Steps between C-alpha positions, in 0.01 A plus 500: 500500500796263482533194282687196633816404318442249219695183419711567197340389175709445190231542231423857397360462147341168411408391145263206467541285190200309361693200373614184684750408231849546650673519165296807406588663830866419443487663158372828647768547764674769300164676466444485877847645558407798280182560697479696824400188700684283749262202531325272250211279612404183320247227575626154591466251216247222498744213457748502791740245357875493556587678175254785565633553853864501389408750224329711766800504728729582203274793410509619863881497500508691170262761647719535812814550285319785324379661822142394446270324740288207381165469680294181470118498514391181678157342552560265792208279418612461138842407635340225704325374186833468323679336791224278638291434190179635657230732371578815694147640446370224725772539758541729801822670604417392859586144411844403638611325181427814299691724739795262525529472120466875451750602764753235398488634144536862613800411721654320201466815285645720773797263545569524127503883510148620430440804721167650401149348487148617415222284643218682325162542659529306825126459523533178300691351793230576757190449279348253751536748788560856373513665843743774606670264742537226236657746252746620764589149619548368150710799396728466797534123449613556138758766590632315803579201284622712208756688709623200702790483249528861397418815699538718188228321297236735353138385511203669328126429509182653370207584730180686422393829657254296703790415728663846517511480880745211467747674271721637775469175704613284208793721403670559835864469590522137607604192302137390502377789281474563128748750357208681337148468367436573133211732418391722209547874552295786360579829670206658311272294728450626855475147648828403337674809645356417841639146470846637412499738798362265765711200413814709484435677827418170670821342373339274243681435172334490161647433155294718275388371159541768239420517131324731260203533265585658170359840438444680173785722601843346564588795724185442705580130544848594617406777747219296662718195548809693603291686758415164667867397485605834650252463790652158591867584461567601857325199656734213585274262310558305178316585179353210307453511119297249304689384189463772237811612315302779339448650845864603514489676163212740572652843431430825675587867454855441635578129498354150489361286784820290467717801572273629773499166675877498476508826698258357755708183545807713579308701755352189666846336515648812662221527762436129553704444816378822676221496757166660412294702750253777531278422201226770476244554232463873431273730301217262584210737426581522129376170346686576176834488680682214660795606713702380796816575694738229617826501696762255380816491700588864579324637189145625455318423171189655354288333230233701316282351228221638276232226459325676214559599139448870577762740634479570870661775712611362842595710796759314714595782740354309797745211445819674389669779694820550299461428132874538428570187709304275263627351174315301235577129526259367239236640269319362197517826313867568564656784697287696745568744785300497824307823561211611727243447223586208267313466170464127444449387142284209391576197722827657613686332784787662692734393777699763686770424761632713786847389611 
C-alpha cells in the first residue's frame, strides 16, 4: 500500500502554553530554546487592541530569529465579538458579517508574519448544521481564505472520532485542507492504534497529543511514555504536548524525556522530506505487541513495542531475512541488537533501520 506524498509541514514538536500573557511567553523563550521543541502554541488574547497586536508581532519576530514557530489558537466567533461588538454565542459563522470580519483579521495576521493557526474544535462553527458536508465546506472556506496570502501557512483543527471518515478528506494536499487534525493518542488502546494506521494509510494527517500520568515508579513513567514517543517517531506527523515542564524532566533508566525527545526531533528532521510508503502492521496476533514496518525513502524501518509491563519474547524471523543488515535507530532502554527472538522488557520500544 502506497501513501500519497504530503505537503511539507514545519511543526514537528508542538508545546501548548496555558497563558495568554505575551510577556510571560517572552520571558520563557530561553527555556523553549533549551527544550526539544520547534513550535509553541498560545491562545489569542481577549483584548485585540493595537498594543496587544504589536506585542504579538514582536514576539513572533523574536521566535523566528530563534528558529521557533509561534502558533496562534483562534476562536473565529470570539474574534467577531471583539471586532464587531456582538455576542458570539448568539451568532452563526454562516453570517456574512462574521465571515468577513474573521477572514479579514486572519489575513491581517498572515500579512504581519503569523504562519501557524489552531482553530480548535470546528464543531462550534457548524453547531446549527453539524453535517459532514457542512464541516467539509466550512473547513475548506477557512483554509481557502487563510492561504490566499500565504501557501505555507499551517492550519490545525480538532475533530472528534465521530468524524473519523473525514480525517483524510480534511487533510489532503490542496490549499483548501487543514495541515493536520489534532487528536489524543494512546497506543495501548486498540481503537487508537486503528485510527493511527487507517488515517496514515489513507493519507490523513494527525498531530498526536501526548502527555503522561505519573506512576509510583519514575522508570515506569518514562518507559511507558517513551514507548508512545518511539511508536510515533517514524510517522511524518507532529507531536503535540500540553504545557507541562515536568513532562520533560521524567527520568528513565538511561536518560530523561527531554533527552529522548531531542533524539526523536533529530530523527524526524532527517527523515522529514523523504516519502513514506508501504506501511504494514505486523505481529498482529499478539495483542501485547504493537509493531509495524515502514519504508522511508530507500530505507526500511521496523518498529517493535511491548504494550505490557511483563517481559515478552518476540520471534521476528517472518519479517527479517538478514539480521546483520539492520541497525538500532532508537530504543528507550539504550543499545540493542536485532536477533531472531528478541526479549522485550517492560514497555520497551525499538526502531531498527535497514539501509
